[in-house]
N, CA, C, O and the ligand as a Tripos MOL2 file, in Angstrom:
@<TRIPOS>MOLECULE
protein
  301   299    76     0     0
PROTEIN
NO_CHARGES

@<TRIPOS>ATOM
      1 N          25.4260   -2.1950   16.2030 N.3       1 MET1
      2 CA         24.1720   -1.8500   15.5170 C.3       1 MET1
      3 C          24.0210   -0.3360   15.4630 C.2       1 MET1
      4 O          24.1340    0.3480   16.4810 O.2       1 MET1
      5 N          23.7650    0.1770   14.2700 N.am      2 LYS2
      6 CA         23.6000    1.6190   14.1050 C.3       2 LYS2
      7 C          22.2220    2.0550   14.6200 C.2       2 LYS2
      8 O          21.2980    1.2420   14.6570 O.2       2 LYS2
      9 N          22.0740    3.3100   15.0120 N.am      3 PRO3
     10 CA         20.7980    3.7520   15.5880 C.3       3 PRO3
     11 C          19.5980    3.5050   14.6830 C.2       3 PRO3
     12 O          18.5380    3.1160   15.1720 O.2       3 PRO3
     13 N          19.7360    3.7220   13.3740 N.am      4 PHE4
     14 CA         18.5660    3.5490   12.5060 C.3       4 PHE4
     15 C          18.1860    2.0900   12.3580 C.2       4 PHE4
     16 O          17.0670    1.7780   11.9520 O.2       4 PHE4
     17 N          19.1090    1.1900   12.6830 N.am      5 GLN5
     18 CA         18.8130   -0.2350   12.5560 C.3       5 GLN5
     19 C          17.9850   -0.7550   13.7290 C.2       5 GLN5
     20 O          17.5470   -1.9050   13.7090 O.2       5 GLN5
     21 N          17.7640    0.0720   14.7490 N.am      6 ARG6
     22 CA         16.9490   -0.3510   15.8840 C.3       6 ARG6
     23 C          15.4670   -0.1230   15.6200 C.2       6 ARG6
     24 O          14.6270   -0.4750   16.4490 O.2       6 ARG6
     25 N          15.1430    0.4590   14.4780 N.am      7 SER7
     26 CA         13.7430    0.7450   14.1650 C.3       7 SER7
     27 C          12.9590   -0.5480   13.9940 C.2       7 SER7
     28 O          13.4400   -1.5010   13.3810 O.2       7 SER7
     29 N          11.7480   -0.5740   14.5410 N.am      8 THR8
     30 CA         10.9290   -1.7900   14.4290 C.3       8 THR8
     31 C          10.2510   -1.8940   13.0710 C.2       8 THR8
     32 O           9.6870   -2.9370   12.7410 O.2       8 THR8
     33 N          10.3000   -0.8160   12.2730 N.am      9 SER9
     34 CA          9.6870   -0.8870   10.9520 C.3       9 SER9
     35 C          10.5780   -1.6190    9.9610 C.2       9 SER9
     36 O          10.1450   -1.9570    8.8590 O.2       9 SER9
     37 N          11.8350   -1.8650   10.3570 N.am     10 LEU10
     38 CA         12.7400   -2.6100    9.4830 C.3      10 LEU10
     39 C          12.6390   -4.0980    9.7980 C.2      10 LEU10
     40 O          12.6020   -4.4950   10.9620 O.2      10 LEU10
     41 N          12.5960   -4.9120    8.7540 N.am     11 ARG11
     42 CA         12.6020   -6.3640    8.9340 C.3      11 ARG11
     43 C          14.0480   -6.8270    8.9490 C.2      11 ARG11
     44 O          14.9050   -6.2750    8.2590 O.2      11 ARG11
     45 N          14.2970   -7.8500    9.7480 N.am     12 LYS12
     46 CA         15.6550   -8.3680    9.8360 C.3      12 LYS12
     47 C          15.7210   -9.7450    9.1850 C.2      12 LYS12
     48 O          14.8200  -10.5700    9.3380 O.2      12 LYS12
     49 N          16.7950   -9.9670    8.4640 N.am     13 LEU13
     50 CA         17.0210  -11.2400    7.7970 C.3      13 LEU13
     51 C          18.4180  -11.7010    8.1910 C.2      13 LEU13
     52 O          19.3990  -10.9940    7.9610 O.2      13 LEU13
     53 N          18.5050  -12.8780    8.7800 N.am     14 TYR14
     54 CA         19.8040  -13.4060    9.2090 C.3      14 TYR14
     55 C          20.3670  -14.2750    8.1030 C.2      14 TYR14
     56 O          19.7180  -15.2220    7.6570 O.2      14 TYR14
     57 N          21.5450  -13.9630    7.6710 N.am     15 ARG15
     58 CA         22.1690  -14.6910    6.5650 C.3      15 ARG15
     59 C          23.5690  -15.1270    6.9730 C.2      15 ARG15
     60 O          24.3070  -14.3720    7.6070 O.2      15 ARG15
     61 N          23.9230  -16.3400    6.6080 N.am     16 ARG16
     62 CA         25.2810  -16.8200    6.8710 C.3      16 ARG16
     63 C          26.1520  -16.4850    5.6700 C.2      16 ARG16
     64 O          25.8440  -16.8530    4.5360 O.2      16 ARG16
     65 N          27.2220  -15.7960    5.9360 N.am     17 THR17
     66 CA         28.1220  -15.4040    4.8580 C.3      17 THR17
     67 C          29.0260  -16.5890    4.4920 C.2      17 THR17
     68 O          29.1270  -17.5390    5.2670 O.2      17 THR17
     69 N          29.6770  -16.5500    3.3370 N.am     18 PRO18
     70 CA         30.5700  -17.6500    2.9550 C.3      18 PRO18
     71 C          31.6660  -17.9170    3.9770 C.2      18 PRO18
     72 O          32.1580  -19.0410    4.0740 O.2      18 PRO18
     73 N          32.0540  -16.8990    4.7400 N.am     19 SER19
     74 CA         33.1020  -17.1070    5.7370 C.3      19 SER19
     75 C          32.5730  -17.7500    7.0130 C.2      19 SER19
     76 O          33.3450  -18.0510    7.9240 O.2      19 SER19
     77 N          31.2490  -17.9640    7.0840 N.am     20 GLY20
     78 CA         30.6670  -18.6270    8.2400 C.3      20 GLY20
     79 C          30.0730  -17.7030    9.2560 C.2      20 GLY20
     80 O          29.3990  -18.1570   10.1810 O.2      20 GLY20
     81 N          30.3010  -16.4000    9.1160 N.am     21 LYS21
     82 CA         29.7120  -15.4440   10.0500 C.3      21 LYS21
     83 C          28.2380  -15.2510    9.7290 C.2      21 LYS21
     84 O          27.8010  -15.4850    8.6030 O.2      21 LYS21
     85 N          27.4830  -14.8260   10.7220 N.am     22 ILE22
     86 CA         26.0680  -14.5320   10.5050 C.3      22 ILE22
     87 C          25.9090  -13.0260   10.4540 C.2      22 ILE22
     88 O          26.2500  -12.3320   11.4110 O.2      22 ILE22
     89 N          25.3990  -12.5220    9.3610 N.am     23 SER23
     90 CA         25.1860  -11.0850    9.2260 C.3      23 SER23
     91 C          23.6950  -10.8230    9.1820 C.2      23 SER23
     92 O          22.9130  -11.6920    8.7970 O.2      23 SER23
     93 N          23.3080   -9.6330    9.5730 N.am     24 VAL24
     94 CA         21.9060   -9.2390    9.5940 C.3      24 VAL24
     95 C          21.6680   -8.2820    8.4390 C.2      24 VAL24
     96 O          22.3820   -7.2930    8.2720 O.2      24 VAL24
     97 N          20.6570   -8.5920    7.6500 N.am     25 ILE25
     98 CA         20.2710   -7.7120    6.5380 C.3      25 ILE25
     99 C          19.0060   -6.9940    6.9610 C.2      25 ILE25
    100 O          18.0320   -7.6250    7.3730 O.2      25 ILE25
    101 N          19.0180   -5.6790    6.8590 N.am     26 PHE26
    102 CA         17.8410   -4.8760    7.1950 C.3      26 PHE26
    103 C          17.1500   -4.4550    5.9230 C.2      26 PHE26
    104 O          17.7910   -3.9720    4.9900 O.2      26 PHE26
    105 N          15.8470   -4.6350    5.8800 N.am     27 TYR27
    106 CA         15.1120   -4.1990    4.7040 C.3      27 TYR27
    107 C          13.7420   -3.7020    5.1090 C.2      27 TYR27
    108 O          13.1960   -4.0980    6.1390 O.2      27 TYR27
    109 N          13.2050   -2.8380    4.2930 N.am     28 ARG28
    110 CA         11.8990   -2.2440    4.5280 C.3      28 ARG28
    111 C          10.8740   -3.0100    3.6990 C.2      28 ARG28
    112 O          11.1260   -3.3360    2.5390 O.2      28 ARG28
    113 N           9.7250   -3.2960    4.2930 N.am     29 ARG29
    114 CA          8.6800   -3.9950    3.5500 C.3      29 ARG29
    115 C           8.1270   -3.0990    2.4510 C.2      29 ARG29
    116 O           8.0320   -1.8820    2.6120 O.2      29 ARG29
    117 N           7.7660   -3.7170    1.3360 N.am     30 LYS30
    118 CA          7.1710   -2.9530    0.2540 C.3      30 LYS30
    119 C           5.7440   -2.5500    0.6260 C.2      30 LYS30
    120 O           5.0310   -3.2960    1.2980 O.2      30 LYS30
    121 N           5.3460   -1.3710    0.1830 N.am     31 ASP31
    122 CA          3.9730   -0.9320    0.4180 C.3      31 ASP31
    123 C           3.0320   -1.7620   -0.4480 C.2      31 ASP31
    124 O           3.3560   -2.0960   -1.5880 O.2      31 ASP31
    125 N           1.8660   -2.0920    0.0990 N.am     32 SER32
    126 CA          0.9150   -2.8680   -0.6870 C.3      32 SER32
    127 C           0.2610   -1.9660   -1.7330 C.2      32 SER32
    128 O           0.1840   -0.7500   -1.5540 O.2      32 SER32
    129 N          -0.2050   -2.5670   -2.8190 N.am     33 VAL33
    130 CA         -0.8270   -1.8140   -3.9030 C.3      33 VAL33
    131 C          -2.1990   -1.3270   -3.4360 C.2      33 VAL33
    132 O          -2.9530   -2.0800   -2.8200 O.2      33 VAL33
    133 N          -2.5220   -0.0600   -3.7330 N.am     34 ALA34
    134 CA         -3.8130    0.4960   -3.3560 C.3      34 ALA34
    135 C          -4.9140   -0.1690   -4.1620 C.2      34 ALA34
    136 O          -4.8130   -0.2970   -5.3820 O.2      34 ALA34
    137 N          -5.9730   -0.5920   -3.4700 N.am     35 LYS35
    138 CA         -7.0760   -1.2750   -4.1440 C.3      35 LYS35
    139 C          -8.3730   -0.5500   -3.8700 C.2      35 LYS35
    140 O          -8.5110    0.1350   -2.8570 O.2      35 LYS35
    141 N          -9.3360   -0.7040   -4.7870 N.am     36 CYS36
    142 CA        -10.6710   -0.1390   -4.6090 C.3      36 CYS36
    143 C         -11.3360   -0.8530   -3.4450 C.2      36 CYS36
    144 O         -11.2130   -2.0700   -3.3120 O.2      36 CYS36
    145 N         -12.0470   -0.1020   -2.5950 N.am     37 SER37
    146 CA        -12.6200   -0.7160   -1.4050 C.3      37 SER37
    147 C         -13.8870   -1.4950   -1.7240 C.2      37 SER37
    148 O         -14.3690   -2.2450   -0.8750 O.2      37 SER37
    149 N         -14.4390   -1.3390   -2.9210 N.am     38 ILE38
    150 CA        -15.6610   -2.0680   -3.2750 C.3      38 ILE38
    151 C         -15.3270   -3.2760   -4.1340 C.2      38 ILE38
    152 O         -15.6520   -4.4060   -3.7700 O.2      38 ILE38
    153 N         -14.6750   -3.0440   -5.2840 N.am     39 CYS39
    154 CA        -14.4350   -4.1560   -6.2100 C.3      39 CYS39
    155 C         -13.0680   -4.7970   -6.0180 C.2      39 CYS39
    156 O         -12.7770   -5.8130   -6.6490 O.2      39 CYS39
    157 N         -12.2150   -4.2250   -5.1570 N.am     40 LYS40
    158 CA        -10.9050   -4.7850   -4.7960 C.3      40 LYS40
    159 C          -9.9210   -4.8540   -5.9660 C.2      40 LYS40
    160 O          -8.9100   -5.5520   -5.8880 O.2      40 LYS40
    161 N         -10.2110   -4.1410   -7.0350 N.am     41 ARG41
    162 CA         -9.2580   -4.0970   -8.1450 C.3      41 ARG41
    163 C          -8.1570   -3.0870   -7.8260 C.2      41 ARG41
    164 O          -8.4210   -2.0890   -7.1560 O.2      41 ARG41
    165 N          -6.9430   -3.3230   -8.2870 N.am     42 PRO42
    166 CA         -5.8800   -2.3440   -8.0070 C.3      42 PRO42
    167 C          -6.1730   -1.0100   -8.6740 C.2      42 PRO42
    168 O          -6.6260   -0.9500   -9.8170 O.2      42 PRO42
    169 N          -5.9010    0.0670   -7.9240 N.am     43 LEU43
    170 CA         -6.1480    1.4040   -8.4580 C.3      43 LEU43
    171 C          -4.9930    1.8060   -9.3500 C.2      43 LEU43
    172 O          -3.8420    1.4480   -9.1030 O.2      43 LEU43
    173 N          -5.3110    2.5380  -10.3660 N.am     44 ARG44
    174 CA         -4.2710    3.0490  -11.2670 C.3      44 ARG44
    175 C          -3.7690    4.3730  -10.7150 C.2      44 ARG44
    176 O          -4.5260    5.1370  -10.1160 O.2      44 ARG44
    177 N          -2.4900    4.6360  -10.9210 N.am     45 GLY45
    178 CA         -1.9050    5.8690  -10.4220 C.3      45 GLY45
    179 C          -1.6030    5.7560   -8.9420 C.2      45 GLY45
    180 O          -1.9930    4.7810   -8.3000 O.2      45 GLY45
    181 N          -0.9260    6.7230   -8.4060 N.am     46 SER46
    182 CA         -0.5880    6.6750   -6.9880 C.3      46 SER46
    183 C          -1.6800    7.3690   -6.1870 C.2      46 SER46
    184 O          -2.5690    8.0190   -6.7390 O.2      46 SER46
    185 N          -1.5880    7.2110   -4.8670 N.am     47 MET47
    186 CA         -2.6200    7.7140   -3.9630 C.3      47 MET47
    187 C          -2.8140    9.2130   -4.1100 C.2      47 MET47
    188 O          -3.9480    9.6910   -4.1550 O.2      47 MET47
    189 N          -1.7290    9.9530   -4.1850 N.am     48 ASP48
    190 CA         -1.8640   11.4020   -4.1650 C.3      48 ASP48
    191 C          -2.0120   11.9940   -5.5660 C.2      48 ASP48
    192 O          -2.2060   13.2010   -5.7030 O.2      48 ASP48
    193 N          -1.9220   11.1550   -6.6180 N.am     49 SER49
    194 CA         -2.0040   11.7150   -7.9490 C.3      49 SER49
    195 C          -3.4600   11.9790   -8.3370 C.2      49 SER49
    196 O          -3.7390   12.8720   -9.1370 O.2      49 SER49
    197 N          -4.3980   11.1910   -7.7600 N.am     50 SER50
    198 CA         -5.7950   11.3500   -8.1270 C.3      50 SER50
    199 C          -6.4240   12.4370   -7.2610 C.2      50 SER50
    200 O          -6.5350   12.2810   -6.0450 O.2      50 SER50
    201 N          -6.8350   13.5360   -7.8880 N.am     51 SER51
    202 CA         -7.4070   14.6470   -7.1340 C.3      51 SER51
    203 C          -8.9210   14.5270   -7.0450 C.2      51 SER51
    204 O          -9.5740   15.3600   -6.4170 O.2      51 SER51
    205 N          -9.4790   13.5070   -7.6640 N.am     52 ARG52
    206 CA        -10.9160   13.2630   -7.6250 C.3      52 ARG52
    207 C         -11.3490   12.9580   -6.1860 C.2      52 ARG52
    208 O         -10.5420   12.5280   -5.3620 O.2      52 ARG52
    209 N         -12.6420   13.1900   -5.8990 N.am     53 GLN53
    210 CA        -13.1570   12.7870   -4.6000 C.3      53 GLN53
    211 C         -13.0820   11.2720   -4.4970 C.2      53 GLN53
    212 O         -13.3470   10.5710   -5.4740 O.2      53 GLN53
    213 N         -12.7280   10.7680   -3.3390 N.am     54 TYR54
    214 CA        -12.5100    9.3380   -3.0850 C.3      54 TYR54
    215 C         -11.3470    8.8010   -3.9080 C.2      54 TYR54
    216 O         -11.2030    7.5870   -4.0580 O.2      54 TYR54
    217 N         -10.5050    9.7050   -4.4490 N.am     55 GLY55
    218 CA         -9.3250    9.2600   -5.1860 C.3      55 GLY55
    219 C          -8.3890    8.5020   -4.2680 C.2      55 GLY55
    220 O          -8.1480    8.9410   -3.1430 O.2      55 GLY55
    221 N          -7.8560    7.3820   -4.7120 N.am     56 GLY56
    222 CA         -7.0190    6.5450   -3.8780 C.3      56 GLY56
    223 C          -7.8160    5.6440   -2.9680 C.2      56 GLY56
    224 O          -7.2370    4.9310   -2.1490 O.2      56 GLY56
    225 N          -9.1540    5.6570   -3.0910 N.am     57 TYR57
    226 CA        -10.0040    4.8450   -2.2270 C.3      57 TYR57
    227 C         -10.9690    4.0170   -3.0530 C.2      57 TYR57
    228 O         -11.1340    2.8210   -2.8150 O.2      57 TYR57
    229 N         -11.6230    4.6720   -4.0510 N.am     58 LEU58
    230 CA        -12.5460    3.9730   -4.9420 C.3      58 LEU58
    231 C         -12.0370    4.1020   -6.3700 C.2      58 LEU58
    232 O         -11.3670    5.0780   -6.7070 O.2      58 LEU58
    233 N         -12.3550    3.1130   -7.2180 N.am     59 CYS59
    234 CA        -12.0180    3.2310   -8.6310 C.3      59 CYS59
    235 C         -13.0960    4.0790   -9.3130 C.2      59 CYS59
    236 O         -14.1370    4.3660   -8.7230 O.2      59 CYS59
    237 N         -12.8310    4.4780  -10.5690 N.am     60 HIS60
    238 CA        -13.7410    5.3930  -11.2390 C.3      60 HIS60
    239 C         -15.1120    4.7610  -11.4770 C.2      60 HIS60
    240 O         -16.1260    5.4580  -11.4430 O.2      60 HIS60
    241 N         -15.1530    3.4410  -11.7200 N.am     61 LYS61
    242 CA        -16.4340    2.7810  -11.9780 C.3      61 LYS61
    243 C         -17.3130    2.7550  -10.7340 C.2      61 LYS61
    244 O         -18.5000    3.0770  -10.7860 O.2      61 LYS61
    245 N         -16.7020    2.3620   -9.6050 N.am     62 CYS62
    246 CA        -17.4730    2.2760   -8.3670 C.3      62 CYS62
    247 C         -17.9000    3.6680   -7.9130 C.2      62 CYS62
    248 O         -18.9810    3.8270   -7.3450 O.2      62 CYS62
    249 N         -17.0580    4.6850   -8.1580 N.am     63 LEU63
    250 CA        -17.4160    6.0390   -7.7540 C.3      63 LEU63
    251 C         -18.5920    6.5520   -8.5880 C.2      63 LEU63
    252 O         -19.5180    7.1500   -8.0410 O.2      63 LEU63
    253 N         -18.5660    6.3230   -9.9200 N.am     64 SER64
    254 CA        -19.6690    6.7880  -10.7540 C.3      64 SER64
    255 C         -20.9580    6.0750  -10.3770 C.2      64 SER64
    256 O         -22.0350    6.6710  -10.3860 O.2      64 SER64
    257 N         -20.8390    4.7850  -10.0450 N.am     65 MET65
    258 CA        -22.0190    4.0220   -9.6070 C.3      65 MET65
    259 C         -22.5610    4.6050   -8.3040 C.2      65 MET65
    260 O         -23.7720    4.7590   -8.1450 O.2      65 MET65
    261 N         -21.6780    4.9210   -7.3890 N.am     66 GLY66
    262 CA        -22.0920    5.4780   -6.1080 C.3      66 GLY66
    263 C         -22.7520    6.8270   -6.2490 C.2      66 GLY66
    264 O         -23.7240    7.1240   -5.5550 O.2      66 GLY66
    265 N         -22.2210    7.6650   -7.1630 N.am     67 ILE67
    266 CA        -22.8110    8.9830   -7.3860 C.3      67 ILE67
    267 C         -24.2030    8.8310   -7.9750 C.2      67 ILE67
    268 O         -25.1330    9.5320   -7.5760 O.2      67 ILE67
    269 N         -24.3460    7.9130   -8.9290 N.am     68 LYS68
    270 CA        -25.6550    7.6700   -9.5480 C.3      68 LYS68
    271 C         -26.6750    7.2460   -8.5100 C.2      68 LYS68
    272 O         -27.7950    7.7580   -8.4830 O.2      68 LYS68
    273 N         -26.2880    6.3070   -7.6530 N.am     69 LEU69
    274 CA        -27.1960    5.8060   -6.6200 C.3      69 LEU69
    275 C         -27.5600    6.9160   -5.6290 C.2      69 LEU69
    276 O         -28.6950    6.9940   -5.1570 O.2      69 LEU69
    277 N         -26.5660    7.7820   -5.3170 N.am     70 ALA70
    278 CA        -26.8170    8.8530   -4.3670 C.3      70 ALA70
    279 C         -27.7830    9.8760   -4.9530 C.2      70 ALA70
    280 O         -28.6570   10.3870   -4.2530 O.2      70 ALA70
    281 N         -27.6190   10.1740   -6.2530 N.am     71 VAL71
    282 CA        -28.4820   11.1710   -6.9110 C.3      71 VAL71
    283 C         -29.9070   10.6420   -6.9850 C.2      71 VAL71
    284 O         -30.8720   11.3860   -6.8120 O.2      71 VAL71
    285 N         -30.0220    9.3280   -7.2480 N.am     72 ARG72
    286 CA        -31.3580    8.7460   -7.3730 C.3      72 ARG72
    287 C         -31.9910    8.4830   -6.0100 C.2      72 ARG72
    288 O         -33.1480    8.0680   -5.9420 O.2      72 ARG72
    289 N         -31.2740    8.7120   -4.9520 N.am     73 GLY73
    290 CA        -31.8320    8.5530   -3.6140 C.3      73 GLY73
    291 C         -31.8440    7.1410   -3.1350 C.2      73 GLY73
    292 O         -32.5230    6.8230   -2.1580 O.2      73 GLY73
    293 N         -31.0950    6.2630   -3.8080 N.am     74 ILE74
    294 CA        -30.9980    4.8660   -3.3430 C.3      74 ILE74
    295 C         -29.6860    4.7460   -2.5920 C.2      74 ILE74
    296 O         -28.6280    5.0400   -3.1490 O.2      74 ILE74
    297 N         -29.7330    4.3290   -1.3670 N.am     75 SER75
    298 CA        -28.4890    4.2190   -0.6000 C.3      75 SER75
    299 C         -28.2550    2.8140   -0.0950 C.2      75 SER75
    300 O         -27.2510    2.5560    0.5680 O.2      75 SER75
    301 ZN        -14.1320   -0.3800   -7.7270 Zn       76 ZN76
@<TRIPOS>BOND
     1     1     2 1
     2     2     3 1
     3     3     4 2
     4     3     5 am
     5     5     6 1
     6     6     7 1
     7     7     8 2
     8     7     9 am
     9     9    10 1
    10    10    11 1
    11    11    12 2
    12    11    13 am
    13    13    14 1
    14    14    15 1
    15    15    16 2
    16    15    17 am
    17    17    18 1
    18    18    19 1
    19    19    20 2
    20    19    21 am
    21    21    22 1
    22    22    23 1
    23    23    24 2
    24    23    25 am
    25    25    26 1
    26    26    27 1
    27    27    28 2
    28    27    29 am
    29    29    30 1
    30    30    31 1
    31    31    32 2
    32    31    33 am
    33    33    34 1
    34    34    35 1
    35    35    36 2
    36    35    37 am
    37    37    38 1
    38    38    39 1
    39    39    40 2
    40    39    41 am
    41    41    42 1
    42    42    43 1
    43    43    44 2
    44    43    45 am
    45    45    46 1
    46    46    47 1
    47    47    48 2
    48    47    49 am
    49    49    50 1
    50    50    51 1
    51    51    52 2
    52    51    53 am
    53    53    54 1
    54    54    55 1
    55    55    56 2
    56    55    57 am
    57    57    58 1
    58    58    59 1
    59    59    60 2
    60    59    61 am
    61    61    62 1
    62    62    63 1
    63    63    64 2
    64    63    65 am
    65    65    66 1
    66    66    67 1
    67    67    68 2
    68    67    69 am
    69    69    70 1
    70    70    71 1
    71    71    72 2
    72    71    73 am
    73    73    74 1
    74    74    75 1
    75    75    76 2
    76    75    77 am
    77    77    78 1
    78    78    79 1
    79    79    80 2
    80    79    81 am
    81    81    82 1
    82    82    83 1
    83    83    84 2
    84    83    85 am
    85    85    86 1
    86    86    87 1
    87    87    88 2
    88    87    89 am
    89    89    90 1
    90    90    91 1
    91    91    92 2
    92    91    93 am
    93    93    94 1
    94    94    95 1
    95    95    96 2
    96    95    97 am
    97    97    98 1
    98    98    99 1
    99    99   100 2
   100    99   101 am
   101   101   102 1
   102   102   103 1
   103   103   104 2
   104   103   105 am
   105   105   106 1
   106   106   107 1
   107   107   108 2
   108   107   109 am
   109   109   110 1
   110   110   111 1
   111   111   112 2
   112   111   113 am
   113   113   114 1
   114   114   115 1
   115   115   116 2
   116   115   117 am
   117   117   118 1
   118   118   119 1
   119   119   120 2
   120   119   121 am
   121   121   122 1
   122   122   123 1
   123   123   124 2
   124   123   125 am
   125   125   126 1
   126   126   127 1
   127   127   128 2
   128   127   129 am
   129   129   130 1
   130   130   131 1
   131   131   132 2
   132   131   133 am
   133   133   134 1
   134   134   135 1
   135   135   136 2
   136   135   137 am
   137   137   138 1
   138   138   139 1
   139   139   140 2
   140   139   141 am
   141   141   142 1
   142   142   143 1
   143   143   144 2
   144   143   145 am
   145   145   146 1
   146   146   147 1
   147   147   148 2
   148   147   149 am
   149   149   150 1
   150   150   151 1
   151   151   152 2
   152   151   153 am
   153   153   154 1
   154   154   155 1
   155   155   156 2
   156   155   157 am
   157   157   158 1
   158   158   159 1
   159   159   160 2
   160   159   161 am
   161   161   162 1
   162   162   163 1
   163   163   164 2
   164   163   165 am
   165   165   166 1
   166   166   167 1
   167   167   168 2
   168   167   169 am
   169   169   170 1
   170   170   171 1
   171   171   172 2
   172   171   173 am
   173   173   174 1
   174   174   175 1
   175   175   176 2
   176   175   177 am
   177   177   178 1
   178   178   179 1
   179   179   180 2
   180   179   181 am
   181   181   182 1
   182   182   183 1
   183   183   184 2
   184   183   185 am
   185   185   186 1
   186   186   187 1
   187   187   188 2
   188   187   189 am
   189   189   190 1
   190   190   191 1
   191   191   192 2
   192   191   193 am
   193   193   194 1
   194   194   195 1
   195   195   196 2
   196   195   197 am
   197   197   198 1
   198   198   199 1
   199   199   200 2
   200   199   201 am
   201   201   202 1
   202   202   203 1
   203   203   204 2
   204   203   205 am
   205   205   206 1
   206   206   207 1
   207   207   208 2
   208   207   209 am
   209   209   210 1
   210   210   211 1
   211   211   212 2
   212   211   213 am
   213   213   214 1
   214   214   215 1
   215   215   216 2
   216   215   217 am
   217   217   218 1
   218   218   219 1
   219   219   220 2
   220   219   221 am
   221   221   222 1
   222   222   223 1
   223   223   224 2
   224   223   225 am
   225   225   226 1
   226   226   227 1
   227   227   228 2
   228   227   229 am
   229   229   230 1
   230   230   231 1
   231   231   232 2
   232   231   233 am
   233   233   234 1
   234   234   235 1
   235   235   236 2
   236   235   237 am
   237   237   238 1
   238   238   239 1
   239   239   240 2
   240   239   241 am
   241   241   242 1
   242   242   243 1
   243   243   244 2
   244   243   245 am
   245   245   246 1
   246   246   247 1
   247   247   248 2
   248   247   249 am
   249   249   250 1
   250   250   251 1
   251   251   252 2
   252   251   253 am
   253   253   254 1
   254   254   255 1
   255   255   256 2
   256   255   257 am
   257   257   258 1
   258   258   259 1
   259   259   260 2
   260   259   261 am
   261   261   262 1
   262   262   263 1
   263   263   264 2
   264   263   265 am
   265   265   266 1
   266   266   267 1
   267   267   268 2
   268   267   269 am
   269   269   270 1
   270   270   271 1
   271   271   272 2
   272   271   273 am
   273   273   274 1
   274   274   275 1
   275   275   276 2
   276   275   277 am
   277   277   278 1
   278   278   279 1
   279   279   280 2
   280   279   281 am
   281   281   282 1
   282   282   283 1
   283   283   284 2
   284   283   285 am
   285   285   286 1
   286   286   287 1
   287   287   288 2
   288   287   289 am
   289   289   290 1
   290   290   291 1
   291   291   292 2
   292   291   293 am
   293   293   294 1
   294   294   295 1
   295   295   296 2
   296   295   297 am
   297   297   298 1
   298   298   299 1
   299   299   300 2
@<TRIPOS>SUBSTRUCTURE
     1 MET1         2 RESIDUE 1 A MET
     2 LYS2         6 RESIDUE 1 A LYS
     3 PRO3        10 RESIDUE 1 A PRO
     4 PHE4        14 RESIDUE 1 A PHE
     5 GLN5        18 RESIDUE 1 A GLN
     6 ARG6        22 RESIDUE 1 A ARG
     7 SER7        26 RESIDUE 1 A SER
     8 THR8        30 RESIDUE 1 A THR
     9 SER9        34 RESIDUE 1 A SER
    10 LEU10       38 RESIDUE 1 A LEU
    11 ARG11       42 RESIDUE 1 A ARG
    12 LYS12       46 RESIDUE 1 A LYS
    13 LEU13       50 RESIDUE 1 A LEU
    14 TYR14       54 RESIDUE 1 A TYR
    15 ARG15       58 RESIDUE 1 A ARG
    16 ARG16       62 RESIDUE 1 A ARG
    17 THR17       66 RESIDUE 1 A THR
    18 PRO18       70 RESIDUE 1 A PRO
    19 SER19       74 RESIDUE 1 A SER
    20 GLY20       78 RESIDUE 1 A GLY
    21 LYS21       82 RESIDUE 1 A LYS
    22 ILE22       86 RESIDUE 1 A ILE
    23 SER23       90 RESIDUE 1 A SER
    24 VAL24       94 RESIDUE 1 A VAL
    25 ILE25       98 RESIDUE 1 A ILE
    26 PHE26      102 RESIDUE 1 A PHE
    27 TYR27      106 RESIDUE 1 A TYR
    28 ARG28      110 RESIDUE 1 A ARG
    29 ARG29      114 RESIDUE 1 A ARG
    30 LYS30      118 RESIDUE 1 A LYS
    31 ASP31      122 RESIDUE 1 A ASP
    32 SER32      126 RESIDUE 1 A SER
    33 VAL33      130 RESIDUE 1 A VAL
    34 ALA34      134 RESIDUE 1 A ALA
    35 LYS35      138 RESIDUE 1 A LYS
    36 CYS36      142 RESIDUE 1 A CYS
    37 SER37      146 RESIDUE 1 A SER
    38 ILE38      150 RESIDUE 1 A ILE
    39 CYS39      154 RESIDUE 1 A CYS
    40 LYS40      158 RESIDUE 1 A LYS
    41 ARG41      162 RESIDUE 1 A ARG
    42 PRO42      166 RESIDUE 1 A PRO
    43 LEU43      170 RESIDUE 1 A LEU
    44 ARG44      174 RESIDUE 1 A ARG
    45 GLY45      178 RESIDUE 1 A GLY
    46 SER46      182 RESIDUE 1 A SER
    47 MET47      186 RESIDUE 1 A MET
    48 ASP48      190 RESIDUE 1 A ASP
    49 SER49      194 RESIDUE 1 A SER
    50 SER50      198 RESIDUE 1 A SER
    51 SER51      202 RESIDUE 1 A SER
    52 ARG52      206 RESIDUE 1 A ARG
    53 GLN53      210 RESIDUE 1 A GLN
    54 TYR54      214 RESIDUE 1 A TYR
    55 GLY55      218 RESIDUE 1 A GLY
    56 GLY56      222 RESIDUE 1 A GLY
    57 TYR57      226 RESIDUE 1 A TYR
    58 LEU58      230 RESIDUE 1 A LEU
    59 CYS59      234 RESIDUE 1 A CYS
    60 HIS60      238 RESIDUE 1 A HIS
    61 LYS61      242 RESIDUE 1 A LYS
    62 CYS62      246 RESIDUE 1 A CYS
    63 LEU63      250 RESIDUE 1 A LEU
    64 SER64      254 RESIDUE 1 A SER
    65 MET65      258 RESIDUE 1 A MET
    66 GLY66      262 RESIDUE 1 A GLY
    67 ILE67      266 RESIDUE 1 A ILE
    68 LYS68      270 RESIDUE 1 A LYS
    69 LEU69      274 RESIDUE 1 A LEU
    70 ALA70      278 RESIDUE 1 A ALA
    71 VAL71      282 RESIDUE 1 A VAL
    72 ARG72      286 RESIDUE 1 A ARG
    73 GLY73      290 RESIDUE 1 A GLY
    74 ILE74      294 RESIDUE 1 A ILE
    75 SER75      298 RESIDUE 1 A SER
    76 ZN76       301 GROUP 0 **** ****
């Protein structure tokens, strides 16, 4: 086993090869899609591409709604 294969962030998959040996396949889990924390819809663009406040956390609709409510003093 190579040193990088001892990492716990890698998932292991045991597969039987056609010759009958069991080999281990190492793979990294895919990152989950970023979602809005209010409406749970997937966010467009990547986390670091949005320079807006709450970018990568809230979608544009929920953020505009939140700003409106904050300005009007309703929390
Ligand atoms: Zn939203």
